Structures are given as structure tokens and as C-alpha cells.
Backbone bond lengths (Angstrom), bond angles and torsions (degrees), N, CA, C in turn:
res aa  C-N    CA-C-N  psi(-1)  N-CA   C-N-CA  omega(-1)  CA-C   N-CA-C  phi
1 X - - - 1.451 - - 1.522 110.99 -
2 X 1.323 119.08 129.04 1.516 122.13 -175.65 1.471 108.08 -66.04
3 X 1.288 116.15 145.73 1.483 125.24 177.02 1.436 113.67 -57.75
4 X 1.386 119.95 -36.48 1.418 129.34 -177.47 1.603 104.22 -64.42
5 X 1.303 116.88 -46.78 1.438 123.45 -169.68 1.569 107.33 -68.07
6 X 1.333 109.48 -44.01 1.549 114.19 173.54 1.479 117.11 -62.17
7 X 1.289 116.69 -41.15 1.468 123.78 174.17 1.611 110.68 -59.03
8 X 1.382 111.57 -40.80 1.428 117.94 -179.57 1.577 112.51 -63.88
9 X 1.278 109.94 -47.89 1.521 114.24 -177.92 1.509 114.82 -73.71
10 X 1.316 120.12 -24.55 1.426 122.01 -174.61 1.645 109.72 -99.15
11 X 1.337 118.07 -33.64 1.378 116.24 -171.86 1.618 112.40 -118.83
12 X 1.452 113.98 -47.43 1.337 116.80 -164.65 1.474 114.25 -72.86
13 X 1.362 115.68 -29.36 1.557 120.27 178.24 1.485 110.91 -64.52
14 X 1.293 121.47 -35.94 1.515 123.26 176.72 1.346 111.00 -72.71
15 X 1.375 122.94 -36.29 1.540 123.65 177.12 1.514 109.20 -65.94
16 X 1.179 112.78 -45.87 1.584 117.99 -177.15 1.504 111.47 -67.94
17 X 1.299 115.65 -31.28 1.550 117.38 173.75 1.561 108.03 -61.36
18 X 1.277 118.96 -49.03 1.520 123.87 -178.80 1.488 110.43 -64.82
19 X 1.387 116.10 -46.20 1.496 117.57 -177.36 1.527 114.19 -65.95
20 X 1.352 112.37 -39.00 1.476 115.04 -179.04 1.509 117.32 -92.29
21 X 1.326 117.06 -3.83 1.401 125.13 177.76 1.516 114.88 69.93
22 X 1.200 122.04 38.38 1.479 126.66 -175.56 1.525 104.51 -103.56
23 X 1.311 116.20 145.18 1.466 118.49 173.38 1.528 112.72 -106.08
24 X 1.229 112.87 -12.88 1.551 118.71 175.83 1.547 112.62 -100.12
25 X 1.255 116.19 122.13 1.437 121.21 177.73 1.463 115.70 -55.60
26 X 1.336 115.55 -34.52 1.471 120.30 -178.07 1.546 112.29 -72.70
27 X 1.289 119.93 -8.44 1.571 121.31 178.76 1.489 103.09 -95.98
28 X 1.242 127.21 -5.67 1.416 125.56 177.52 1.617 108.09 -67.99
29 X 1.304 118.62 132.05 1.447 117.03 176.88 1.515 113.27 -57.58
30 X 1.394 114.57 145.03 1.506 111.82 170.34 1.635 101.49 -141.01
31 X 1.284 109.25 169.10 1.433 124.94 176.83 1.488 110.00 -75.51
32 X 1.293 121.40 116.69 1.511 124.55 -177.87 1.534 106.45 -92.83
33 X 1.230 116.47 -49.37 1.513 120.02 -173.37 1.484 112.11 -161.03
34 X 1.343 120.09 159.91 1.459 126.21 170.26 1.403 107.95 -125.29
35 X 1.413 114.10 133.07 1.585 120.38 178.54 1.419 106.26 -113.93
36 X 1.290 118.95 125.94 1.368 124.06 179.54 1.584 106.72 -115.62
37 X 1.313 112.16 123.31 1.541 118.74 -169.28 1.517 110.63 -123.95
38 X 1.199 122.06 132.70 1.443 125.40 175.08 1.523 109.13 -123.99
39 X 1.276 118.92 122.64 1.427 120.75 170.92 1.494 109.82 -108.15
40 X 1.362 116.52 119.94 1.447 119.16 -173.82 1.457 111.28 -117.83
41 X 1.292 122.42 5.37 1.390 122.37 178.62 1.458 120.62 62.53
42 X 1.378 121.12 -146.93 1.447 121.34 -177.48 1.527 103.98 -95.13
43 X 1.365 113.11 114.37 1.497 119.75 175.67 1.540 106.05 -135.80
44 X 1.304 112.17 165.43 1.484 115.51 -177.36 1.549 110.56 -75.17
45 X 1.345 114.92 165.29 1.569 117.40 -177.17 1.383 114.21 -59.23
46 X 1.398 117.99 -34.53 1.555 120.99 179.82 1.501 103.40 -67.61
47 X 1.303 124.11 -49.24 1.495 122.03 -171.94 1.580 105.66 -64.67
48 X 1.338 114.37 -42.34 1.558 117.49 179.36 1.465 107.89 -54.81
49 X 1.309 124.26 -56.78 1.385 128.04 176.16 1.442 114.43 -50.30
50 X 1.346 125.68 -41.53 1.421 127.09 176.77 1.540 111.18 -68.31
51 X 1.371 119.12 -35.25 1.434 119.31 177.32 1.537 110.79 -70.34
52 X 1.343 114.28 -43.32 1.512 117.67 173.10 1.491 115.83 -55.63
53 X 1.353 112.89 -44.93 1.490 117.90 177.75 1.601 111.13 -60.89
54 X 1.413 110.73 -43.25 1.386 112.99 -179.82 1.564 115.93 -61.32
55 X 1.402 110.62 -43.75 1.515 117.58 177.84 1.531 109.31 -62.35
56 X 1.327 120.38 -41.64 1.446 119.52 172.08 1.424 118.03 -61.10
57 X 1.237 125.23 -37.09 1.475 132.88 170.96 1.514 107.58 -61.09
58 X 1.305 119.39 -44.35 1.478 116.30 -175.81 1.541 110.54 -75.21
59 X 1.320 119.52 -39.91 1.421 119.53 -174.29 1.527 117.62 -96.32
60 X 1.320 117.25 -16.23 1.348 126.85 178.05 1.676 108.33 76.73
61 X 1.215 119.32 17.03 1.462 122.07 -176.14 1.575 106.43 -145.18
62 X 1.287 115.27 137.15 1.544 123.17 -178.92 1.613 107.87 -64.94
63 X 1.300 117.67 126.38 1.394 123.34 -175.30 1.636 108.84 -80.56
64 X 1.412 111.16 155.55 1.414 120.73 179.17 1.540 103.70 -93.88
65 X 1.373 117.68 129.71 1.504 121.90 -174.91 1.553 106.06 -84.96
66 X 1.404 120.01 135.72 1.385 128.18 -174.49 1.505 105.00 -101.62
67 X 1.311 117.85 131.89 1.403 123.93 177.71 1.528 113.98 -105.63
68 X 1.247 117.00 151.61 1.534 123.24 171.78 1.552 112.71 -62.26
69 X 1.185 117.48 132.71 1.458 121.21 -175.67 1.586 107.88 -88.55
70 X 1.430 114.85 -30.94 1.447 121.45 -177.01 1.384 113.84 -128.08
71 X 1.348 119.08 158.76 1.564 124.60 179.75 1.670 97.90 -90.24
72 X 1.300 114.03 138.32 1.449 121.32 170.55 1.453 108.65 -132.43
73 X 1.209 121.49 105.33 1.496 121.93 -171.33 1.598 109.36 -70.27
74 X 1.311 119.88 -29.51 1.546 113.88 -177.68 1.511 108.32 -71.29
75 X 1.294 119.64 -20.51 1.449 120.70 177.44 1.543 115.82 -96.71
76 X 1.283 112.25 1.74 1.522 124.32 -172.79 1.624 109.65 52.44
77 X 1.372 107.29 46.62 1.536 113.01 -178.16 1.491 112.80 -114.26
78 X 1.149 116.63 131.36 1.552 124.60 -173.75 1.504 107.06 -109.38
79 X 1.309 118.16 150.71 1.358 125.18 174.99 1.594 113.97 -58.77
80 X 1.143 117.67 131.32 1.578 114.86 -177.44 1.490 115.76 97.41
81 X 1.377 121.17 -18.19 1.394 121.07 -171.92 1.581 111.10 -75.24
82 X 1.312 120.37 141.41 1.418 121.10 -178.68 1.484 109.81 -73.11
83 X 1.360 120.36 126.08 1.387 126.74 179.98 1.468 115.45 -126.86
84 X 1.310 119.48 9.04 1.461 118.28 -175.39 1.536 108.44 -177.18
85 X 1.294 120.27 173.94 1.471 132.52 174.33 1.507 112.96 -145.91
86 X 1.262 114.26 145.82 1.592 116.98 177.15 1.597 105.90 -145.24
87 X 1.314 105.23 155.06 1.513 116.91 -178.93 1.489 101.33 -137.77
88 X 1.409 112.94 131.88 1.475 123.34 172.87 1.553 106.71 -107.67
89 X 1.420 110.67 117.79 1.553 115.73 -178.89 1.493 109.20 -106.69
90 X 1.439 114.82 134.93 1.321 118.97 174.66 1.515 104.61 -137.16
91 X 1.328 114.55 168.90 1.550 122.70 176.72 1.538 112.05 65.85
92 X 1.281 110.27 -137.81 1.521 113.51 -175.71 1.419 115.67 -68.50
93 X 1.347 118.66 -35.13 1.501 120.38 173.48 1.504 114.78 -58.09
94 X 1.305 114.45 -35.53 1.452 121.09 179.46 1.547 107.05 -64.87
95 X 1.267 116.30 -47.07 1.484 119.07 -177.00 1.532 114.90 -65.19
96 X 1.394 114.59 -36.92 1.388 124.37 -179.23 1.550 103.95 -69.70
97 X 1.363 122.08 -45.61 1.342 118.44 -177.81 1.503 115.99 -68.77
98 X 1.270 116.46 -34.26 1.509 120.69 175.11 1.632 109.88 -61.68
99 X 1.309 110.99 -45.10 1.467 115.31 178.98 1.509 115.18 -62.01
100 X 1.405 115.78 -38.99 1.455 118.35 179.05 1.561 110.36 -71.57
101 X 1.365 114.98 -37.99 1.426 113.80 178.35 1.482 116.79 -66.54
102 X 1.313 116.99 -41.32 1.426 123.82 177.48 1.450 113.59 -66.19
103 X 1.367 117.55 -52.18 1.409 121.91 -173.35 1.466 115.55 -87.59
104 X 1.261 120.45 -21.37 1.510 121.06 -173.66 1.488 115.13 -122.33
105 X 1.362 118.35 -43.56 1.383 120.42 -178.85 1.585 118.65 -75.45
106 X 1.312 113.30 -55.63 1.446 122.60 177.23 1.586 113.52 -49.81
107 X 1.366 121.04 -51.16 1.476 117.48 176.11 1.444 114.39 -65.54
108 X 1.336 123.28 -5.94 1.464 121.62 177.70 1.568 112.91 -92.82
109 X 1.404 114.47 2.94 1.437 119.75 -179.00 1.647 103.07 -80.51
110 X 1.331 110.83 133.65 1.534 114.46 177.88 1.521 112.86 -64.18
111 X 1.231 122.69 140.15 1.479 132.60 -175.17 1.561 111.60 43.75
112 X 1.235 115.99 49.99 1.463 126.92 -173.90 1.661 106.03 -77.17
113 X 1.181 116.99 123.68 1.465 127.21 -179.05 1.501 113.40 -122.67
114 X 1.362 118.56 12.13 1.447 117.92 -175.78 1.414 112.45 113.55
115 X 1.351 119.57 158.00 1.437 123.40 177.82 1.509 107.51 -87.94
116 X 1.434 116.15 147.55 1.428 113.42 -176.83 1.629 113.11 -72.97
117 X 1.318 109.80 156.24 1.497 120.63 179.16 1.466 116.52 -79.84
118 X 1.295 112.46 -13.21 1.523 117.97 -175.13 1.568 116.35 -81.37
119 X 1.281 117.34 4.95 1.557 121.41 -169.44 1.494 105.55 -88.62
120 X 1.374 127.94 6.25 1.415 122.74 -177.91 1.674 107.39 -90.41
121 X 1.370 119.21 145.96 1.317 129.87 -168.61 1.483 110.56 -96.58
122 X 1.258 124.86 -7.44 1.416 127.83 -173.59 1.500 117.12 90.85
123 X 1.403 115.11 -7.15 1.495 120.91 -177.98 1.616 108.54 -124.15
124 X 1.311 114.03 24.17 1.485 117.82 178.68 1.426 122.61 82.27
125 X 1.471 112.63 14.54 1.509 110.87 178.97 1.509 106.53 -117.50
126 X 1.323 116.21 157.94 1.416 122.69 -168.27 1.446 109.25 -129.36
127 X 1.438 123.72 125.30 1.410 125.20 178.75 1.441 110.67 -119.52
128 X 1.331 115.90 124.05 1.462 125.46 178.60 1.483 111.19 -112.73
129 X 1.305 114.31 123.79 1.499 119.52 171.53 1.425 117.24 -94.16
130 X 1.375 115.74 133.30 1.421 120.04 -174.54 1.655 105.22 -117.20
131 X 1.310 116.11 135.68 1.521 118.12 -171.82 1.441 110.44 -77.10
132 X 1.381 123.49 -24.81 1.428 123.95 -178.48 1.580 107.20 -144.64
133 X 1.290 110.72 145.58 1.445 114.55 178.74 1.517 115.38 -93.73
134 X 1.314 120.35 3.57 1.361 125.52 -177.04 1.561 111.62 -84.47
135 X 1.282 121.89 -0.84 1.394 127.67 176.43 1.606 116.69 -72.05
136 X 1.386 110.29 -13.32 1.495 112.42 178.08 1.564 111.40 -78.18
137 X 1.301 120.21 135.33 1.370 123.54 177.63 1.583 116.61 -58.34
138 X 1.370 113.45 -21.00 1.521 112.41 -174.76 1.561 107.15 -74.47
139 X 1.283 116.44 -20.99 1.496 117.68 175.61 1.463 115.66 -85.13
140 X 1.315 120.19 93.06 1.415 126.82 -176.79 1.699 100.35 -69.06
141 X 1.210 112.15 -52.05 1.484 116.68 170.60 1.541 112.33 -136.58
142 X 1.306 115.67 124.34 1.390 121.15 179.68 1.515 113.59 -68.40
143 X 1.368 122.32 124.99 1.388 131.53 -172.61 1.509 112.35 -81.06
144 X 1.438 111.81 -31.76 1.568 115.76 -178.00 1.511 103.52 -105.99
145 X 1.365 112.66 176.56 1.493 120.87 174.98 1.473 110.53 -68.74
146 X 1.257 113.61 152.76 1.456 122.82 -168.95 1.568 109.01 -70.72
147 X 1.288 119.61 118.26 1.510 123.93 -172.64 1.489 105.63 -122.79
148 X 1.229 114.52 159.47 1.495 120.38 164.57 1.437 115.98 -84.63
149 X 1.278 119.41 172.99 1.463 124.45 176.21 1.519 111.38 -150.48
150 X 1.285 114.65 152.48 1.505 121.64 171.01 1.431 109.13 -114.15
151 X 1.367 114.66 129.26 1.381 121.27 173.23 1.448 112.28 -113.35
152 X 1.355 116.23 127.77 1.458 125.52 -176.07 1.414 113.51 -109.73
153 X 1.346 122.10 120.02 1.375 122.50 172.46 1.538 113.60 -95.34
154 X 1.321 117.89 114.67 1.510 121.87 -176.90 1.542 107.90 -92.53
155 X 1.204 120.11 116.47 1.466 122.52 174.77 1.388 117.66 -108.73
156 X 1.332 117.67 163.66 1.493 116.43 -178.02 1.549 111.10 -88.14
157 X 1.343 117.60 3.72 1.370 124.20 177.37 1.538 117.09 -71.70
158 X 1.239 119.33 149.27 1.517 120.10 -176.27 1.482 109.03 -101.58
159 X 1.343 124.81 -3.06 1.499 123.87 176.90 1.543 108.85 -144.10
160 X 1.309 105.64 163.66 1.554 111.29 -174.25 1.536 113.69 -68.67
161 X 1.279 118.56 -32.28 1.583 123.02 -179.00 1.476 109.38 -59.48
162 X 1.346 121.06 -45.78 1.391 120.52 -178.09 1.574 112.39 -72.79
163 X 1.389 111.65 -40.59 1.426 113.46 174.95 1.520 116.90 -56.46
164 X 1.366 114.25 -44.57 1.463 121.44 176.05 1.538 111.96 -58.57
165 X 1.330 113.65 -44.05 1.515 117.74 179.77 1.526 107.99 -61.69
166 X 1.319 116.75 -38.50 1.460 119.21 177.82 1.497 116.58 -59.97
167 X 1.392 115.20 -54.88 1.384 127.98 171.90 1.413 118.45 -51.75
168 X 1.321 113.56 -42.74 1.455 121.04 178.87 1.498 110.33 -68.11
169 X 1.260 115.85 -39.94 1.501 121.10 178.97 1.568 108.72 -66.42
170 X 1.358 115.64 -34.16 1.434 117.98 -177.19 1.641 106.26 -72.90
171 X 1.224 117.57 -17.48 1.527 121.20 -179.38 1.445 114.15 109.95
172 X 1.383 120.71 16.86 1.556 118.83 175.17 1.441 109.42 -72.51
173 X 1.335 111.20 122.80 1.601 114.39 -179.76 1.537 113.06 -80.06
174 X 1.200 121.47 95.08 1.403 128.31 179.37 1.625 109.26 -79.14
175 X 1.355 111.54 142.43 1.510 114.94 -175.73 1.606 109.48 -84.87
176 X 1.219 116.08 140.80 1.432 121.52 175.12 1.595 111.88 74.43
177 X 1.297 114.47 -161.55 1.506 118.90 -177.04 1.487 113.55 -100.16
178 X 1.397 117.95 -22.86 1.418 122.67 -173.09 1.505 114.42 -74.86
């Protein structure tokens, strides 16, 4: 079992109950899933394989390839071309990924001053954009071209305030005071 999950069940739930003023433990917000998305556009088959291998190493799960729905001639894009990959993490893999992201990958970003507060969507979900995927320690050497990625934390919270409290308690380093 991941240390972050153990800490959540033993310590964080009690703290969040007090902070949010709930009496029922089932109303305390929890992390439901993490979605990791990489859009890499039009790349060669070798580069695509490298990116998919990198994403597999980062998440520990094989990604789903995303294809273009429409043809756009200005972008040299045809319907059905692979333009991205995504992974949905749940359970123990989700907790292990969150722990690695917060404790190992984010501190490796150059001039890191915290993650932005503006990534909340109003429904208790938080999306973080990373400019390069090579910050993860699993990638000794990235096999594909350097691509950015979006990491979305889906919580059971209905509002941004409770979701931010949850992510802060889990160790997410938010920038500033807001």
C-alpha cells in the first residue's frame, strides 16, 4: 500500500473532517482518479512509440491512444491519425503516481515556486500542466521527443475549496496564499 494512501486513511481524513466541519467520514473529499494526458500531435511511428513507452514507464499502465475525429487540412491532420495518449489511474497506482508526482517530479522542475491555483474547474477537479515529461525519475533517458502533459486530479468534492484542502493535505505545493 502506498504511503500517501496510508497517511490519507490514518491522518488526513480526520484533519479534513475538522477543517470542513463534517461529521460523516463519507462526506470528506477523496481522490477518485488521476487522468494523465499527452497530446503529441503528428509525429513519426518511432517517436510515437517512444512517447507511449515513456508514458507507460511514468504511470505503470499502458496508455490509450487518442485519434483525430476530424480532418483539418491546415494542420495536415487526417481523421483517424493518432495525436495523443491518455491513462486513467485508479486505486493503488493512482496513489503511487500522486506520491511520485508530489515528492519526486515537481521538485525537479527548474525554478519551481509551486503549482498554480487557477487549475480548478469549479466542480472540485484540478488540472496541472507540465511542460516536459522528463522530470519523472523513472525516465533515466526519455526515448521519445520531449512533450508536455496534463495531469487531472478528480476528487469527490463538489467545490474548489474542499478539493484544494484535500490536495494541500496530500502535499500538493500550491503557489502563493490563494
